[in-house]
MDAnalysis code that builds the backbone (N, CA, C; Angstrom):
import MDAnalysis as mda
import numpy as np

u = mda.Universe.empty(660, n_residues=220, atom_resindex=np.repeat(np.arange(220), 3), trajectory=True)
u.add_TopologyAttr("name", ["N", "CA", "C"] * 220)
u.add_TopologyAttr("resid", np.arange(1, 221))
u.add_TopologyAttr("resname", ["MET", "LYS", "ALA", "PHE", "GLY", "LYS", "ARG", "LEU", "TYR", "ALA", "ARG", "ARG", "ARG", "GLU", "TRP", "ALA", "LEU", "ILE", "LEU", "ILE", "PHE", "MET", "VAL", "LEU", "TYR", "LEU", "ALA", "ALA", "PHE", "ALA", "TRP", "LEU", "GLU", "ASN", "ARG", "THR", "GLY", "VAL", "PRO", "ILE", "HIS", "MET", "LEU", "GLU", "ILE", "ARG", "ALA", "ASP", "ASP", "ALA", "ILE", "PRO", "PHE", "CYS", "GLU", "TYR", "PHE", "ILE", "VAL", "PRO", "TYR", "TYR", "LEU", "TRP", "PHE", "LEU", "TYR", "VAL", "ALA", "ALA", "THR", "VAL", "ILE", "TRP", "PHE", "THR", "MET", "TYR", "GLN", "ASN", "ASP", "LYS", "ARG", "ASP", "TRP", "TYR", "ARG", "LEU", "VAL", "LEU", "SER", "LEU", "GLY", "PHE", "GLY", "MET", "THR", "LEU", "PHE", "ILE", "VAL", "VAL", "SER", "TYR", "VAL", "PHE", "PRO", "ASN", "GLY", "HIS", "THR", "LEU", "ARG", "GLU", "TYR", "SER", "PHE", "PRO", "ARG", "GLU", "ASN", "ILE", "PHE", "THR", "GLN", "MET", "VAL", "ARG", "TYR", "LEU", "TYR", "THR", "VAL", "ASP", "THR", "SER", "THR", "ASN", "VAL", "MET", "PRO", "SER", "ILE", "HIS", "VAL", "PHE", "ASN", "SER", "VAL", "ALA", "CYS", "CYS", "VAL", "ALA", "LEU", "MET", "ASN", "ALA", "GLU", "GLY", "LEU", "LYS", "LYS", "HIS", "GLN", "VAL", "ILE", "ARG", "TRP", "GLY", "SER", "PHE", "VAL", "LEU", "THR", "VAL", "LEU", "ILE", "VAL", "ALA", "SER", "THR", "VAL", "PHE", "LEU", "LYS", "GLN", "HIS", "THR", "ILE", "LEU", "ASP", "LEU", "ILE", "VAL", "ALA", "LEU", "VAL", "LEU", "ASN", "ARG", "ILE", "CYS", "TRP", "SER", "ALA", "LEU", "TYR", "ASN", "TYR", "GLN", "THR", "VAL", "PRO", "GLU", "LEU", "SER", "PHE", "GLU", "GLN"])
u.atoms.positions = np.array([
    [65.935, 29.621, 261.005],
    [65.325, 29.476, 262.319],
    [64.670, 28.107, 262.476],
    [64.030, 27.636, 261.398],
    [63.391, 26.328, 261.439],
    [64.428, 25.237, 261.634],
    [65.559, 25.370, 260.930],
    [66.634, 24.388, 261.062],
    [67.209, 24.402, 262.475],
    [67.324, 25.606, 263.061],
    [67.830, 25.721, 264.428],
    [66.889, 25.032, 265.405],
    [65.574, 25.267, 265.229],
    [64.596, 24.635, 266.103],
    [64.627, 23.123, 265.992],
    [64.821, 22.635, 264.778],
    [64.898, 21.191, 264.565],
    [66.122, 20.604, 265.255],
    [67.240, 21.304, 265.131],
    [68.469, 20.842, 265.777],
    [68.341, 20.905, 267.298],
    [67.714, 21.971, 267.798],
    [67.513, 22.112, 269.238],
    [66.656, 20.973, 269.775],
    [65.606, 20.619, 269.037],
    [64.736, 19.521, 269.459],
    [65.487, 18.197, 269.425],
    [66.329, 18.021, 268.415],
    [67.086, 16.774, 268.292],
    [68.059, 16.590, 269.450],
    [68.514, 17.697, 270.024],
    [69.476, 17.622, 271.133],
    [68.796, 17.859, 272.483],
    [67.495, 17.648, 272.549],
    [66.741, 17.964, 273.764],
    [67.219, 17.152, 274.966],
    [67.599, 15.902, 274.764],
    [68.065, 15.077, 275.880],
    [69.374, 15.621, 276.448],
    [70.245, 16.033, 275.558],
    [71.516, 16.595, 276.011],
    [71.302, 17.890, 276.801],
    [70.403, 18.750, 276.301],
    [70.117, 19.997, 277.009],
    [69.430, 19.735, 278.344],
    [68.564, 18.734, 278.393],
    [67.892, 18.393, 279.650],
    [68.907, 17.932, 280.690],
    [69.867, 17.126, 280.254],
    [70.907, 16.650, 281.164],
    [71.731, 17.814, 281.703],
    [72.108, 18.737, 280.823],
    [72.892, 19.904, 281.244],
    [72.091, 20.770, 282.213],
    [70.822, 20.999, 281.908],
    [69.975, 21.840, 282.754],
    [69.797, 21.236, 284.141],
    [69.524, 19.935, 284.199],
    [69.337, 19.266, 285.490],
    [70.607, 19.364, 286.330],
    [71.740, 19.110, 285.693],
    [73.009, 19.181, 286.429],
    [73.253, 20.590, 286.965],
    [73.006, 21.609, 286.136],
    [73.271, 22.975, 286.556],
    [72.364, 23.403, 287.702],
    [71.110, 22.985, 287.675],
    [70.191, 23.312, 288.769],
    [70.698, 22.699, 290.075],
    [71.097, 21.430, 290.021],
    [71.604, 20.754, 291.217],
    [72.912, 21.381, 291.693],
    [73.783, 21.705, 290.751],
    [75.077, 22.298, 291.108],
    [74.894, 23.665, 291.766],
    [74.085, 24.523, 291.156],
    [73.883, 25.865, 291.697],
    [73.191, 25.822, 293.052],
    [72.277, 24.870, 293.236],
    [71.607, 24.726, 294.531],
    [72.609, 24.305, 295.602],
    [73.476, 23.349, 295.266],
    [74.490, 22.890, 296.217],
    [75.485, 24.002, 296.526],
    [75.889, 24.756, 295.500],
    [76.845, 25.847, 295.700],
    [76.244, 26.942, 296.579],
    [74.984, 27.286, 296.344],
    [74.324, 28.312, 297.152],
    [74.240, 27.878, 298.613],
    [73.960, 26.598, 298.829],
    [73.888, 26.091, 300.201],
    [75.250, 26.174, 300.877],
    [76.299, 25.791, 300.158],
    [77.649, 25.852, 300.717],
    [78.054, 27.283, 301.049],
    [77.711, 28.228, 300.170],
    [78.082, 29.621, 300.380],
    [77.394, 30.217, 301.606],
    [76.230, 29.695, 301.954],
    [75.467, 30.235, 303.082],
    [75.588, 29.382, 304.338],
    [76.406, 28.333, 304.267],
    [76.585, 27.465, 305.426],
    [77.386, 28.194, 306.499],
    [77.001, 28.037, 307.734],
    [77.688, 28.693, 308.848],
    [78.094, 27.655, 309.887],
    [78.967, 28.081, 310.798],
    [79.352, 27.217, 311.902],
    [80.386, 26.165, 311.564],
    [81.093, 26.327, 310.443],
    [82.135, 25.358, 310.082],
    [83.476, 26.088, 310.017],
    [84.557, 25.425, 310.422],
    [85.881, 26.066, 310.354],
    [86.346, 26.205, 308.907],
    [86.919, 27.348, 308.575],
    [87.418, 27.600, 307.224],
    [88.936, 27.416, 307.213],
    [89.410, 26.550, 306.335],
    [90.841, 26.304, 306.200],
    [91.432, 27.304, 305.204],
    [92.341, 28.142, 305.671],
    [92.940, 29.154, 304.812],
    [94.041, 28.537, 303.950],
    [94.032, 28.869, 302.675],
    [94.889, 28.191, 301.709],
    [96.061, 29.022, 301.206],
    [96.126, 30.309, 301.558],
    [97.191, 31.125, 300.981],
    [98.567, 30.701, 301.492],
    [99.538, 30.840, 300.620],
    [100.924, 30.562, 300.959],
    [101.744, 31.828, 300.693],
    [103.007, 31.807, 301.075],
    [103.834, 33.006, 300.953],
    [103.942, 33.486, 299.507],
    [103.970, 32.544, 298.576],
    [104.105, 32.911, 297.160],
    [102.924, 33.736, 296.669],
    [101.752, 33.568, 297.271],
    [100.580, 34.346, 296.856],
    [100.797, 35.843, 297.067],
    [101.504, 36.186, 298.131],
    [101.744, 37.601, 298.428],
    [102.681, 38.258, 297.424],
    [103.448, 37.437, 296.707],
    [104.397, 37.986, 295.731],
    [103.727, 38.346, 294.409],
    [102.485, 37.907, 294.221],
    [101.758, 38.196, 292.981],
    [101.050, 39.540, 293.135],
    [101.342, 40.505, 292.293],
    [100.719, 41.830, 292.427],
    [99.257, 41.816, 291.985],
    [98.494, 42.705, 292.571],
    [97.102, 42.875, 292.144],
    [97.081, 43.637, 290.823],
    [96.274, 43.165, 289.883],
    [96.146, 43.846, 288.588],
    [94.691, 43.791, 288.143],
    [94.020, 44.920, 288.234],
    [92.580, 44.972, 287.972],
    [92.207, 44.706, 286.526],
    [93.153, 44.857, 285.605],
    [92.833, 44.685, 284.181],
    [92.475, 43.237, 283.838],
    [92.866, 42.327, 284.702],
    [92.534, 40.922, 284.473],
    [91.056, 40.634, 284.717],
    [90.304, 41.633, 285.168],
    [88.870, 41.429, 285.344],
    [88.188, 41.155, 284.016],
    [88.775, 41.641, 282.916],
    [88.175, 41.430, 281.593],
    [88.168, 39.951, 281.219],
    [89.316, 39.258, 281.201],
    [89.251, 37.822, 280.910],
    [88.506, 37.038, 281.981],
    [88.541, 37.533, 283.233],
    [87.813, 36.826, 284.291],
    [86.322, 36.789, 283.987],
    [85.762, 37.922, 283.561],
    [84.346, 37.965, 283.211],
    [84.066, 37.247, 281.892],
    [85.025, 37.265, 280.974],
    [84.840, 36.567, 279.699],
    [84.693, 35.064, 279.893],
    [85.132, 34.571, 281.035],
    [84.998, 33.142, 281.352],
    [83.557, 32.666, 281.203],
    [82.601, 33.444, 281.663],
    [81.203, 33.036, 281.609],
    [80.754, 32.833, 280.165],
    [81.105, 33.766, 279.300],
    [80.766, 33.650, 277.885],
    [81.526, 32.500, 277.234],
    [82.782, 32.353, 277.581],
    [83.648, 31.314, 277.010],
    [83.098, 29.917, 277.279],
    [82.788, 29.632, 278.530],
    [82.285, 28.306, 278.893],
    [80.914, 28.068, 278.275],
    [80.035, 29.062, 278.352],
    [78.692, 28.919, 277.780],
    [78.758, 28.681, 276.279],
    [79.575, 29.466, 275.572],
    [79.689, 29.325, 274.121],
    [80.250, 27.962, 273.744],
    [81.207, 27.472, 274.521],
    [81.794, 26.160, 274.235],
    [80.762, 25.055, 274.400],
    [80.016, 25.092, 275.488],
    [78.987, 24.073, 275.724],
    [77.916, 24.136, 274.642],
    [77.493, 25.340, 274.274],
    [76.473, 25.492, 273.231],
    [76.973, 24.933, 271.906],
    [78.206, 25.243, 271.542],
    [78.727, 24.765, 270.254],
    [78.817, 23.248, 270.222],
    [79.339, 22.656, 271.282],
    [79.476, 21.202, 271.304],
    [78.120, 20.511, 271.324],
    [77.145, 21.122, 271.963],
    [75.823, 20.502, 272.046],
    [75.026, 20.691, 270.769],
    [75.159, 21.837, 270.144],
    [74.326, 22.153, 268.988],
    [74.972, 21.843, 267.643],
    [76.276, 21.997, 267.542],
    [76.896, 21.981, 266.214],
    [78.000, 20.949, 266.021],
    [78.433, 20.288, 267.076],
    [79.460, 19.265, 266.927],
    [78.783, 17.916, 266.748],
    [78.978, 17.301, 265.603],
    [78.281, 16.059, 265.290],
    [78.917, 14.833, 265.923],
    [80.173, 14.917, 266.289],
    [80.838, 13.792, 266.946],
    [80.449, 13.786, 268.422],
    [79.628, 12.824, 268.795],
    [79.110, 12.795, 270.155],
    [80.193, 12.481, 271.182],
    [81.272, 11.835, 270.740],
    [82.374, 11.568, 271.669],
    [82.933, 12.870, 272.237],
    [83.082, 13.863, 271.368],
    [83.621, 15.146, 271.825],
    [82.690, 15.800, 272.835],
    [81.378, 15.675, 272.608],
    [80.410, 16.237, 273.553],
    [80.504, 15.525, 274.899],
    [80.551, 14.190, 274.869],
    [80.663, 13.424, 276.104],
    [81.924, 13.797, 276.874],
    [83.026, 13.925, 276.159],
    [84.280, 14.262, 276.823],
    [84.196, 15.615, 277.523],
    [83.590, 16.584, 276.856],
    [83.463, 17.913, 277.455],
    [82.565, 17.887, 278.680],
    [81.359, 17.345, 278.556],
    [80.415, 17.404, 279.672],
    [80.854, 16.505, 280.829],
    [81.492, 15.380, 280.524],
    [81.996, 14.525, 281.603],
    [83.124, 15.223, 282.351],
    [83.975, 15.908, 281.615],
    [85.067, 16.642, 282.248],
    [84.534, 17.767, 283.129],
    [83.636, 18.596, 282.576],
    [83.051, 19.686, 283.360],
    [82.274, 19.146, 284.557],
    [81.496, 18.105, 284.336],
    [80.705, 17.529, 285.412],
    [81.563, 16.963, 286.523],
    [82.653, 16.303, 286.140],
    [83.570, 15.738, 287.137],
    [84.176, 16.838, 287.997],
    [84.711, 17.864, 287.355],
    [85.361, 18.939, 288.098],
    [84.412, 19.695, 289.001],
    [83.237, 20.013, 288.503],
    [82.281, 20.793, 289.284],
    [81.708, 19.979, 290.439],
    [81.496, 18.680, 290.213],
    [81.010, 17.815, 291.291],
    [82.069, 17.652, 292.369],
    [83.312, 17.438, 291.946],
    [84.391, 17.294, 292.918],
    [84.584, 18.583, 293.714],
    [84.392, 19.729, 293.070],
    [84.472, 21.011, 293.761],
    [83.455, 21.073, 294.900],
    [82.226, 20.640, 294.633],
    [81.184, 20.639, 295.664],
    [81.572, 19.718, 296.813],
    [82.082, 18.533, 296.479],
    [82.468, 17.563, 297.507],
    [83.604, 18.113, 298.370],
    [84.631, 18.664, 297.732],
    [85.768, 19.223, 298.472],
    [85.314, 20.369, 299.369],
    [84.475, 21.241, 298.844],
    [83.992, 22.382, 299.627],
    [83.169, 21.929, 300.827],
    [82.496, 20.793, 300.697],
    [81.678, 20.279, 301.801],
    [82.540, 19.650, 302.894],
    [83.481, 18.797, 302.501],
    [84.281, 18.074, 303.494],
    [85.486, 18.879, 303.971],
    [85.903, 19.869, 303.185],
    [87.079, 20.673, 303.535],
    [86.795, 22.141, 303.236],
    [85.963, 22.790, 304.057],
    [85.641, 24.207, 303.822],
    [86.925, 25.032, 303.756],
    [87.049, 25.830, 302.721],
    [88.315, 26.527, 302.519],
    [88.087, 27.967, 302.072],
    [89.142, 28.749, 302.132],
    [89.048, 30.145, 301.727],
    [90.406, 30.809, 301.796],
    [90.422, 32.137, 301.674],
    [91.672, 32.889, 301.757],
    [91.378, 34.324, 302.181],
    [92.439, 35.051, 302.502],
    [92.306, 36.456, 302.921],
    [93.205, 37.347, 302.065],
    [93.271, 37.063, 300.783],
    [94.184, 37.765, 299.886],
    [93.595, 39.023, 299.254],
    [92.322, 39.194, 299.328],
    [91.672, 40.246, 298.550],
    [92.139, 41.653, 298.920],
    [92.193, 42.480, 297.875],
    [92.510, 43.899, 298.032],
    [91.199, 44.676, 298.199],
    [91.045, 45.355, 299.312],
    [89.845, 46.165, 299.509],
    [90.149, 47.658, 299.389],
    [91.425, 47.999, 299.412],
    [91.860, 49.373, 299.172],
    [92.740, 49.342, 297.930],
    [92.165, 49.723, 296.803],
    [92.865, 49.591, 295.535],
    [93.894, 50.704, 295.343],
    [95.006, 50.402, 294.659],
    [96.055, 51.408, 294.441],
    [95.630, 52.532, 293.506],
    [94.537, 52.327, 292.773],
    [94.032, 53.359, 291.848],
    [92.542, 53.106, 291.630],
    [91.871, 54.097, 291.085],
    [90.444, 53.978, 290.812],
    [90.199, 54.127, 289.316],
    [89.515, 53.153, 288.743],
    [89.120, 53.198, 287.341],
    [87.963, 52.231, 287.143],
    [87.491, 52.105, 285.929],
    [86.343, 51.247, 285.667],
    [86.641, 49.789, 285.988],
    [87.903, 49.396, 285.862],
    [88.273, 48.008, 286.120],
    [88.261, 47.699, 287.618],
    [88.730, 48.637, 288.427],
    [88.663, 48.416, 289.869],
    [87.212, 48.426, 290.348],
    [86.370, 49.208, 289.703],
    [84.948, 49.192, 290.032],
    [84.341, 47.825, 289.727],
    [84.758, 47.227, 288.621],
    [84.275, 45.896, 288.257],
    [84.763, 44.850, 289.256],
    [86.003, 45.002, 289.718],
    [86.536, 44.081, 290.722],
    [85.786, 44.243, 292.037],
    [85.528, 45.484, 292.414],
    [84.802, 45.746, 293.656],
    [83.412, 45.098, 293.613],
    [82.754, 45.191, 292.468],
    [81.446, 44.545, 292.332],
    [81.589, 43.031, 292.447],
    [82.613, 42.479, 291.810],
    [82.839, 41.033, 291.893],
    [82.988, 40.590, 293.336],
    [83.726, 41.350, 294.122],
    [83.935, 41.003, 295.521],
    [82.631, 41.016, 296.318],
    [81.673, 41.842, 295.891],
    [80.406, 41.921, 296.629],
    [79.487, 40.741, 296.336],
    [79.650, 40.111, 295.183],
    [78.741, 39.023, 294.803],
    [79.387, 37.650, 294.914],
    [80.702, 37.607, 295.094],
    [81.411, 36.331, 295.165],
    [82.313, 36.337, 296.388],
    [82.095, 35.399, 297.289],
    [82.878, 35.367, 298.518],
    [84.261, 34.777, 298.264],
    [85.114, 34.879, 299.266],
    [86.453, 34.297, 299.168],
    [86.523, 32.949, 299.875],
    [85.392, 32.271, 299.961],
    [85.344, 30.923, 300.526],
    [84.956, 29.933, 299.430],
    [85.195, 28.649, 299.719],
    [84.911, 27.584, 298.747],
    [85.605, 27.891, 297.415],
    [86.918, 27.890, 297.462],
    [87.701, 28.325, 296.301],
    [88.569, 27.226, 295.687],
    [88.663, 26.073, 296.324],
    [89.540, 25.017, 295.819],
    [88.739, 23.762, 295.461],
    [88.965, 23.227, 294.261],
    [89.797, 23.750, 293.170],
    [89.098, 24.915, 292.472],
    [89.860, 25.733, 291.799],
    [89.279, 26.875, 291.090],
    [88.459, 26.400, 289.895],
    [87.159, 26.665, 289.923],
    [86.305, 26.286, 288.801],
    [86.598, 27.166, 287.591],
    [87.009, 28.397, 287.820],
    [87.412, 29.249, 286.696],
    [88.571, 28.600, 285.934],
    [89.534, 28.092, 286.671],
    [90.684, 27.443, 286.037],
    [90.276, 26.118, 285.415],
    [89.613, 25.280, 286.197],
    [89.287, 23.939, 285.707],
    [88.413, 23.988, 284.459],
    [87.331, 24.744, 284.501],
    [86.420, 24.786, 283.355],
    [87.068, 25.419, 282.126],
    [87.902, 26.437, 282.340],
    [88.587, 27.064, 281.205],
    [89.495, 26.068, 280.500],
    [90.290, 25.357, 281.277],
    [91.209, 24.378, 280.689],
    [90.429, 23.236, 280.051],
    [89.348, 22.800, 280.691],
    [88.530, 21.724, 280.121],
    [87.953, 22.135, 278.774],
    [87.484, 23.373, 278.673],
    [86.953, 23.869, 277.399],
    [88.053, 23.976, 276.355],
    [89.211, 24.452, 276.764],
    [90.336, 24.584, 275.835],
    [90.758, 23.221, 275.302],
    [90.870, 22.242, 276.180],
    [91.244, 20.887, 275.762],
    [90.212, 20.325, 274.795],
    [88.930, 20.548, 275.093],
    [87.862, 20.060, 274.218],
    [87.942, 20.706, 272.839],
    [88.168, 22.009, 272.796],
    [88.242, 22.720, 271.519],
    [89.485, 22.324, 270.728],
    [90.596, 22.129, 271.411],
    [91.833, 21.748, 270.732],
    [91.751, 20.336, 270.158],
    [90.914, 19.488, 270.763],
    [90.808, 18.098, 270.319],
    [89.575, 17.813, 269.472],
    [88.710, 18.805, 269.283],
    [87.468, 18.596, 268.531],
    [87.763, 18.333, 267.059],
    [87.175, 17.272, 266.530],
    [87.383, 16.926, 265.124],
    [86.899, 18.041, 264.201],
    [85.803, 18.689, 264.581],
    [85.233, 19.724, 263.729],
    [86.020, 21.015, 263.691],
    [87.053, 21.126, 264.529],
    [87.836, 22.363, 264.580],
    [89.293, 22.162, 264.179],
    [89.615, 21.019, 263.628],
    [91.003, 20.724, 263.274],
    [91.574, 21.754, 262.302],
    [90.733, 22.297, 261.426],
    [91.209, 23.252, 260.426],
    [91.001, 24.706, 260.845],
    [90.426, 24.910, 262.011],
    [90.134, 26.268, 262.478],
    [91.162, 26.671, 263.541],
    [92.350, 26.995, 263.075],
    [93.447, 27.281, 263.990],
    [93.214, 28.553, 264.809],
    [92.537, 29.531, 264.241],
    [92.287, 30.778, 264.974],
    [91.434, 30.511, 266.210],
    [90.393, 29.703, 266.043],
    [89.524, 29.371, 267.177],
    [90.288, 28.564, 268.213],
    [91.026, 27.571, 267.759],
    [91.737, 26.686, 268.679],
    [92.782, 27.447, 269.490],
    [93.605, 28.225, 268.826],
    [94.660, 28.934, 269.535],
    [94.134, 30.183, 270.237],
    [93.039, 30.732, 269.727],
    [92.394, 31.825, 270.444],
    [91.878, 31.357, 271.792],
    [91.319, 30.143, 271.826],
    [90.838, 29.584, 273.087],
    [91.996, 29.336, 274.043],
    [93.140, 28.952, 273.489],
    [94.319, 28.716, 274.331],
    [94.778, 30.017, 274.998],
    [94.867, 31.081, 274.215],
    [95.294, 32.375, 274.757],
    [94.303, 32.867, 275.807],
    [93.009, 32.759, 275.515],
    [91.994, 33.197, 276.471],
    [92.071, 32.374, 277.748],
    [92.301, 31.082, 277.616],
    [92.414, 30.220, 278.789],
    [93.587, 30.638, 279.667],
    [94.724, 30.918, 279.059],
    [95.894, 31.365, 279.825],
    [95.578, 32.658, 280.578],
    [94.902, 33.590, 279.920],
    [94.551, 34.859, 280.559],
    [93.565, 34.649, 281.704],
    [92.605, 33.753, 281.522],
    [91.630, 33.482, 282.581],
    [92.314, 32.845, 283.781],
    [93.174, 31.874, 283.525],
    [93.908, 31.227, 284.616],
    [94.732, 32.260, 285.384],
    [95.429, 33.125, 284.658],
    [96.231, 34.165, 285.309],
    [95.355, 35.136, 286.093],
    [94.169, 35.419, 285.572],
    [93.291, 36.396, 286.227],
    [92.887, 35.967, 287.628],
    [92.781, 34.671, 287.862],
    [92.319, 34.193, 289.169],
    [93.271, 34.576, 290.292],
    [94.568, 34.644, 289.987],
    [95.531, 35.014, 291.033],
    [95.851, 36.507, 291.021],
    [95.826, 37.143, 289.850],
    [96.104, 38.576, 289.795],
    [94.957, 39.405, 290.369],
    [93.748, 38.843, 290.390],
    [92.607, 39.531, 290.999],
    [92.419, 39.137, 292.455],
    [93.279, 38.244, 292.941],
    [93.191, 37.749, 294.312],
    [91.878, 37.009, 294.564],
    [91.385, 36.366, 293.533],
    [90.195, 35.537, 293.670],
    [90.542, 34.135, 294.150],
    [91.734, 33.688, 293.820],
    [92.160, 32.339, 294.179],
    [93.615, 32.340, 294.614],
    [93.981, 31.277, 295.302],
    [95.366, 31.082, 295.702],
    [96.072, 30.211, 294.665],
    [97.380, 30.154, 294.783],
    [98.160, 29.297, 293.892],
    [97.756, 27.838, 294.066],
    [97.442, 27.437, 295.290],
    [97.027, 26.057, 295.534],
    [95.729, 25.729, 294.799],
    [94.785, 26.671, 294.779],
    [93.533, 26.456, 294.039],
    [93.829, 26.170, 292.576],
    [94.746, 26.946, 292.023],
    [95.116, 26.813, 290.620],
    [95.789, 25.474, 290.357],
    [96.729, 25.095, 291.212],
    [97.471, 23.843, 291.016],
    [96.546, 22.638, 291.096],
    [95.675, 22.619, 292.092],
    [94.749, 21.491, 292.242],
    [93.849, 21.370, 291.021],
    [93.370, 22.498, 290.510],
    [92.521, 22.473, 289.315],
    [93.279, 21.897, 288.122],
    [94.523, 22.301, 287.935],
    [95.315, 21.809, 286.804],
    [95.616, 20.320, 286.936],
    [95.843, 19.850, 288.152],
    [96.054, 18.412, 288.368],
    [94.798, 17.633, 287.986],
    [93.642, 18.146, 288.364],
    [92.381, 17.498, 288.000],
    [92.170, 17.517, 286.494],
    [92.549, 18.619, 285.841],
    [92.471, 18.675, 284.379],
    [93.335, 17.590, 283.748],
    [94.505, 17.385, 284.306],
    [95.413, 16.353, 283.776],
    [94.806, 14.972, 283.941],
    [94.159, 14.728, 285.056],
    [93.504, 13.439, 285.288],
    [92.386, 13.227, 284.277],
    [91.582, 14.268, 284.061],
    [90.488, 14.170, 283.091],
    [91.016, 13.940, 281.684],
    [92.085, 14.626, 281.325],
    [92.664, 14.437, 279.994],
    [93.121, 12.999, 279.807],
    [93.786, 12.442, 280.818],
    [94.266, 11.065, 280.723],
    [93.111, 10.081, 280.593],
    [92.032, 10.339, 281.331],
    [90.902, 9.410, 281.333],
    [90.030, 9.524, 280.091],
    [89.858, 10.736, 279.577],
    [88.878, 10.953, 278.512],
    [89.480, 11.146, 277.125],
    [90.698, 11.639, 277.043],
    [91.282, 11.944, 275.734],
    [92.469, 11.048, 275.375],
    [93.219, 10.631, 276.372],
    [94.413, 9.840, 276.098],
    [94.081, 8.389, 275.814],
    [92.894, 7.954, 276.246],
    [92.464, 6.587, 276.022],
    [91.106, 6.600, 275.342],
    [90.801, 5.537, 274.636],
    [89.524, 5.438, 273.932],
    [88.437, 4.979, 274.901],
    [88.147, 5.807, 275.885],
    [87.141, 5.445, 276.880],
    [85.730, 5.738, 276.403],
    [85.599, 6.583, 275.384],
    [84.286, 6.936, 274.847],
    [84.165, 6.363, 273.443],
    [83.178, 5.491, 273.184],
    [83.041, 4.886, 271.858],
    [82.656, 5.911, 270.806],
    [82.874, 5.563, 269.550],
    [82.508, 6.459, 268.459],
    [80.993, 6.540, 268.357],
    [80.469, 7.744, 268.483],
    [79.031, 7.977, 268.434],
    [78.769, 9.235, 267.634],
    [77.574, 9.330, 267.069],
    [77.176, 10.533, 266.346],
    [75.812, 10.967, 266.830],
    [75.568, 12.273, 266.814],
    [74.261, 12.797, 267.171],
    [73.255, 12.443, 266.088],
    [72.002, 12.312, 266.508],
    [70.924, 12.159, 265.535],
    [70.710, 13.489, 264.839],
    [70.619, 13.472, 263.550],
    [70.441, 14.703, 262.777],
    [68.958, 15.025, 262.604],
])
């Protein structure tokens, strides 16, 4: 516990930066969700209707919260290569900030949600609850998709995980399931998913394909 406290104190600046960003992001998102009097651009296309609703994908959808949090905690607390930390937080910060900007200048949404489910079970109950707390507006790019892929890329490229194939490929499988869940639960459109993946590709090119971040180490 003493060692954990020492490490936590050593990374206090990094945690402060993350906390400040999250407060600003959540405040901006809450304002956007409650904004009225703006036209909503509907994003669904014909291909969206061909994707069946599947309530079982609610499990990986909810696991997203734990997945992203655990990834950020590990990189901040236990990854000694500061380049990997910078790459992760810059990628997440870029995507989430761009999401706020897009939602502000181009209010968007969809009408794909299922409100009459084909069956009743604990999973449909979980989906029904999700629909009550999360609107179908401000959906592009999908933050579920973008953050999942950003975390997966960070874990696959982390120096400290090169020998931990189970973690690396486990994150890949979970990421694929989370990405799929966004459309099978009718939370997002195909366009939301595509835009998020394009942004992930841009971030990968900028942060991982080139030596844009110098070699740095955390203070121990």
